[in-house]
SERO-4910 file (N, C-alpha, C, O; in steps of 0.05 Angstrom, whole numbers):
BEGIN
 pado doro    nc1    nc2    nc3   cac1   cac2   cac3    cc1    cc2    cc3    oc1    oc2    oc3
  Unk    A  -2020  -3487  -1193  -2015  -3515  -1186  -2035  -3531  -1201  -2059  -3525  -1202
  Unk    A  -2023  -3553  -1215  -2041  -3569  -1231  -2057  -3588  -1213  -2050  -3592  -1190
  Unk    A  -2077  -3600  -1222  -2095  -3619  -1207  -2077  -3643  -1196  -2080  -3652  -1174
  Unk    A  -2059  -3651  -1213  -2043  -3675  -1206  -2023  -3667  -1184  -2018  -3683  -1165
  Unk    A  -2012  -3642  -1186  -1995  -3635  -1164  -2010  -3629  -1137  -1999  -3634  -1116
  Unk    A  -2034  -3620  -1140  -2052  -3617  -1116  -2059  -3643  -1105  -2058  -3647  -1081
  Unk    A  -2066  -3661  -1121  -2074  -3687  -1110  -2050  -3702  -1097  -2053  -3714  -1076
  Unk    A  -2025  -3699  -1109  -2003  -3711  -1099  -1996  -3700  -1072  -1988  -3715  -1054
  Unk    A  -1999  -3673  -1068  -1995  -3661  -1042  -2016  -3672  -1022  -2009  -3678   -999
  Unk    A  -2041  -3674  -1030  -2061  -3684  -1013  -2056  -3713  -1006  -2062  -3722   -984
  Unk    A  -2045  -3729  -1025  -2038  -3758  -1017  -2014  -3758   -998  -2014  -3773   -979
  Unk    A  -1995  -3743  -1002  -1971  -3742   -984  -1982  -3734   -955  -1974  -3746   -935
  Unk    A  -1998  -3714   -953  -2011  -3706   -927  -2026  -3730   -915  -2026  -3734   -891
  Unk    A  -2040  -3744   -933  -2058  -3765   -922  -2039  -3786   -911  -2044  -3797   -890
  Unk    A  -2018  -3793   -924  -1999  -3814   -914  -1987  -3805   -888  -1984  -3820   -869
  Unk    A  -1979  -3780   -886  -1965  -3768   -864  -1984  -3768   -839  -1975  -3772   -817
  Unk    A  -2010  -3764   -844  -2030  -3764   -822  -2039  -3791   -814  -2055  -3793   -794
  Unk    A  -2030  -3811   -829  -2039  -3840   -824  -2024  -3850   -800  -2004  -3839   -791
  Unk    A  -2035  -3873   -789  -2023  -3885   -767  -1997  -3898   -773  -1979  -3898   -756
  Unk    A  -1993  -3910   -797  -1967  -3922   -804  -1945  -3902   -804  -1923  -3907   -794
  Unk    A  -1949  -3879   -815  -1929  -3857   -815  -1923  -3846   -787  -1900  -3842   -780
  Unk    A  -1944  -3841   -772  -1940  -3832   -746  -1924  -3851   -729  -1906  -3843   -715
  Unk    A  -1932  -3878   -730  -1917  -3899   -717  -1889  -3899   -724  -1872  -3902   -706
  Unk    A  -1883  -3898   -750  -1854  -3897   -761  -1840  -3874   -747  -1819  -3879   -735
  Unk    A  -1850  -3850   -747  -1836  -3826   -737  -1832  -3829   -706  -1811  -3822   -695
  Unk    A  -1853  -3841   -693  -1849  -3844   -666  -1827  -3863   -659  -1812  -3857   -640
  Unk    A  -1824  -3885   -672  -1803  -3905   -670  -1776  -3894   -679  -1756  -3902   -668
  Unk    A  -1776  -3877   -698  -1751  -3863   -706  -1740  -3845   -683  -1716  -3844   -678
  Unk    A  -1758  -3832   -671  -1751  -3815   -648  -1739  -3831   -624  -1721  -3823   -610
  Unk    A  -1752  -3855   -621  -1746  -3872   -598  -1715  -3882   -604  -1700  -3884   -585
  Unk    A  -1709  -3887   -627  -1681  -3895   -634  -1662  -3875   -626  -1640  -3882   -617
  Unk    A  -1668  -3849   -630  -1649  -3827   -624  -1642  -3825   -595  -1624  -3809   -588
  Unk    A  -1655  -3839   -577  -1648  -3839   -548  -1623  -3854   -543  -1610  -3851   -522
  Unk    A  -1615  -3871   -563  -1589  -3888   -561  -1570  -3876   -580  -1573  -3880   -604
  Unk    A  -1549  -3862   -571  -1530  -3850   -590  -1515  -3870   -606  -1503  -3889   -595
  Unk    A  -1517  -3866   -632  -1503  -3882   -651  -1519  -3907   -662  -1512  -3920   -681
  Unk    A  -1541  -3912   -648  -1559  -3935   -655  -1570  -3933   -684  -1568  -3952   -700
  Unk    A  -1581  -3908   -690  -1592  -3904   -717  -1571  -3908   -738  -1576  -3920   -759
  Unk    A  -1548  -3899   -734  -1526  -3900   -754  -1519  -3930   -758  -1516  -3940   -780
  Unk    A  -1517  -3944   -735  -1509  -3972   -736  -1531  -3989   -753  -1526  -4007   -769
  Unk    A  -1554  -3982   -745  -1578  -3996   -759  -1578  -3990   -788  -1580  -4007   -805
  Unk    A  -1575  -3964   -794  -1575  -3955   -823  -1552  -3970   -838  -1556  -3980   -860
  Unk    A  -1529  -3971   -827  -1505  -3986   -840  -1513  -4017   -843  -1509  -4028   -864
  Unk    A  -1524  -4028   -825  -1533  -4056   -826  -1553  -4061   -849  -1551  -4080   -865
  Unk    A  -1573  -4041   -848  -1596  -4045   -867  -1584  -4041   -895  -1591  -4056   -913
  Unk    A  -1566  -4020   -899  -1554  -4017   -925  -1537  -4041   -935  -1538  -4048   -959
  Unk    A  -1522  -4053   -914  -1507  -4077   -921  -1524  -4101   -930  -1518  -4116   -949
  Unk    A  -1547  -4104   -915  -1565  -4126   -922  -1578  -4120   -949  -1581  -4138   -965
  Unk    A  -1584  -4096   -952  -1597  -4089   -981  -1578  -4095  -1002  -1586  -4107  -1022
  Unk    A  -1552  -4087   -999  -1533  -4090  -1020  -1530  -4121  -1024  -1528  -4130  -1047
  Unk    A  -1530  -4135  -1002  -1527  -4164  -1005  -1548  -4176  -1023  -1543  -4192  -1041
  Unk    A  -1571  -4169  -1017  -1594  -4180  -1032  -1597  -4167  -1060  -1608  -4179  -1079
  Unk    A  -1588  -4144  -1063  -1590  -4130  -1087  -1568  -4140  -1108  -1570  -4137  -1132
  Unk    A  -1549  -4150  -1097  -1528  -4162  -1114  -1502  -4143  -1121  -1483  -4151  -1133
  Unk    A  -1505  -4119  -1112  -1483  -4100  -1117  -1461  -4105  -1097  -1466  -4105  -1073
  Unk    A  -1436  -4109  -1106  -1414  -4114  -1088  -1420  -4138  -1071  -1412  -4139  -1047
  Unk    A  -1434  -4157  -1082  -1442  -4179  -1067  -1418  -4199  -1058  -1419  -4212  -1037
  Unk    A  -1398  -4199  -1075  -1375  -4216  -1066  -1363  -4208  -1038  -1358  -4225  -1021
  Unk    A  -1359  -4181  -1035  -1347  -4173  -1011  -1367  -4177   -990  -1359  -4187   -969
  Unk    A  -1393  -4172   -993  -1414  -4176   -973  -1419  -4206   -967  -1423  -4213   -944
  Unk    A  -1418  -4222   -987  -1420  -4251   -980  -1401  -4262   -961  -1407  -4279   -944
  Unk    A  -1376  -4251   -963  -1354  -4259   -945  -1360  -4251   -916  -1350  -4263   -898
  Unk    A  -1378  -4231   -913  -1385  -4221   -887  -1413  -4228   -878  -1423  -4217   -859
  Unk    A  -1427  -4248   -893  -1454  -4258   -886  -1458  -4265   -857  -1477  -4256   -844
  Unk    A  -1440  -4283   -848  -1442  -4290   -820  -1442  -4268   -801  -1459  -4266   -783
  Unk    A  -1421  -4248   -806  -1420  -4226   -789  -1444  -4209   -789  -1453  -4198   -769
  Unk    A  -1456  -4206   -814  -1481  -4190   -816  -1504  -4206   -802  -1520  -4193   -787
  Unk    A  -1507  -4231   -804  -1528  -4243   -790  -1524  -4242   -760  -1544  -4240   -745
  Unk    A  -1500  -4242   -749  -1495  -4239   -721  -1504  -4210   -711  -1517  -4207   -691
  Unk    A  -1496  -4191   -727  -1501  -4163   -720  -1532  -4157   -722  -1543  -4142   -706
  Unk    A  -1545  -4170   -742  -1575  -4169   -746  -1590  -4181   -719  -1608  -4169   -707
  Unk    A  -1580  -4204   -713  -1592  -4217   -691  -1587  -4200   -664  -1605  -4198   -646
  Unk    A  -1565  -4189   -662  -1559  -4173   -638  -1577  -4147   -637  -1588  -4139   -617
  Unk    A  -1580  -4135   -662  -1599  -4110   -664  -1628  -4118   -658  -1643  -4102   -647
  Unk    A  -1635  -4141   -665  -1664  -4149   -660  -1669  -4155   -631  -1693  -4158   -624
  Unk    A  -1649  -4157   -613  -1652  -4159   -585  -1661  -4133   -573  -1670  -4134   -551
  Unk    A  -1659  -4110   -587  -1666  -4085   -578  -1696  -4079   -586  -1702  -4077   -610
  Unk    A  -1712  -4077   -566  -1741  -4073   -572  -1747  -4048   -590  -1765  -4049   -607
  Unk    A  -1733  -4027   -586  -1737  -4003   -604  -1730  -4008   -632  -1744  -3998   -650
  Unk    A  -1710  -4025   -637  -1702  -4033   -665  -1723  -4049   -678  -1729  -4045   -701
  Unk    A  -1734  -4069   -662  -1756  -4084   -673  -1780  -4068   -682  -1790  -4071   -704
  Unk    A  -1788  -4050   -664  -1811  -4033   -667  -1806  -4014   -692  -1824  -4008   -708
  Unk    A  -1782  -4006   -695  -1776  -3987   -718  -1777  -4003   -743  -1789  -3994   -762
  Unk    A  -1765  -4026   -744  -1765  -4043   -768  -1793  -4050   -775  -1800  -4047   -798
  Unk    A  -1810  -4059   -757  -1837  -4064   -763  -1852  -4040   -775  -1866  -4042   -795
  Unk    A  -1849  -4017   -762  -1861  -3992   -771  -1853  -3985   -798  -1869  -3978   -815
  Unk    A  -1827  -3987   -803  -1815  -3981   -830  -1828  -4000   -851  -1836  -3991   -872
  Unk    A  -1829  -4025   -844  -1840  -4044   -863  -1868  -4038   -870  -1876  -4039   -894
  Unk    A  -1884  -4032   -851  -1912  -4025   -854  -1914  -4000   -872  -1930  -4000   -891
  Unk    A  -1899  -3980   -867  -1900  -3956   -884  -1891  -3961   -913  -1903  -3950   -932
  Unk    A  -1871  -3978   -917  -1859  -3984   -942  -1881  -3998   -958  -1887  -3992   -981
  Unk    A  -1893  -4018   -944  -1917  -4032   -958  -1938  -4015   -966  -1949  -4019   -988
  Unk    A  -1946  -3996   -949  -1968  -3976   -955  -1960  -3961   -980  -1976  -3959   -998
  Unk    A  -1936  -3950   -981  -1928  -3934  -1005  -1925  -3953  -1029  -1932  -3944  -1051
  Unk    A  -1915  -3977  -1026  -1914  -3995  -1050  -1941  -4002  -1061  -1944  -4005  -1085
  Unk    A  -1960  -4004  -1043  -1988  -4011  -1051  -2001  -3987  -1067  -2017  -3991  -1085
  Unk    A  -1994  -3963  -1059  -2002  -3939  -1073  -1991  -3938  -1100  -2005  -3933  -1120
  Unk    A  -1965  -3943  -1101  -1952  -3944  -1127  -1962  -3965  -1145  -1965  -3960  -1169
  Unk    A  -1968  -3989  -1134  -1979  -4011  -1152  -2007  -4004  -1164  -2014  -4008  -1187
  Unk    A  -2022  -3992  -1144  -2050  -3985  -1152  -2049  -3962  -1175  -2063  -3963  -1194
  Unk    A  -2031  -3944  -1171  -2029  -3921  -1189  -2022  -3931  -1217  -2035  -3927  -1237
  Unk    A  -1999  -3946  -1216  -1991  -3955  -1244  -2009  -3977  -1256  -2009  -3980  -1280
  Unk    A  -2024  -3991  -1240  -2044  -4010  -1252  -2067  -3994  -1262  -2077  -4000  -1283
  Unk    A  -2075  -3973  -1249  -2098  -3959  -1259  -2093  -3943  -1285  -2110  -3939  -1303
  Unk    A  -2067  -3933  -1286  -2062  -3919  -1312  -2051  -3936  -1333  -2046  -3927  -1356
  Unk    A  -2049  -3961  -1327  -2041  -3981  -1348  -2010  -3984  -1355  -2001  -3993  -1376
  Unk    A  -1996  -3977  -1334  -1964  -3981  -1338  -1960  -4009  -1324  -1969  -4015  -1302
  Unk    A  -1945  -4026  -1341  -1939  -4052  -1331  -1909  -4055  -1325  -1893  -4060  -1343
  Unk    A  -1902  -4050  -1300  -1874  -4053  -1293  -1863  -4081  -1297  -1877  -4100  -1293
  Unk    A  -1838  -4083  -1306  -1826  -4109  -1309  -1824  -4125  -1282  -1821  -4114  -1261
  Unk    A  -1826  -4152  -1284  -1822  -4169  -1262  -1792  -4167  -1254  -1774  -4166  -1270
  Unk    A  -1788  -4166  -1228  -1760  -4164  -1217  -1756  -4188  -1199  -1734  -4191  -1187
***
């Protein structure tokens, strides 16, 4: 195993042992107590991502009002809010690791 592979494995283990990851997994488990909720949330998150990403946006734009209504309904569920907050925290952590890595090795990703 190369030193980069070893360091990568150590980084992964470090992230997994951190509070953000543990909180995310705990919230993920809490969602499983409600049959179908994870799937419904995943579909909604996917639709919202595609809306902002621009792929198939014409169809999704027609459903924006419906998406907003569903999103507001989902946010009334405390477990959903906790999950989304934990997911965001973990995503930001991973994004910061990525940005630091590419910055330190001199890769300049394009602005998006």
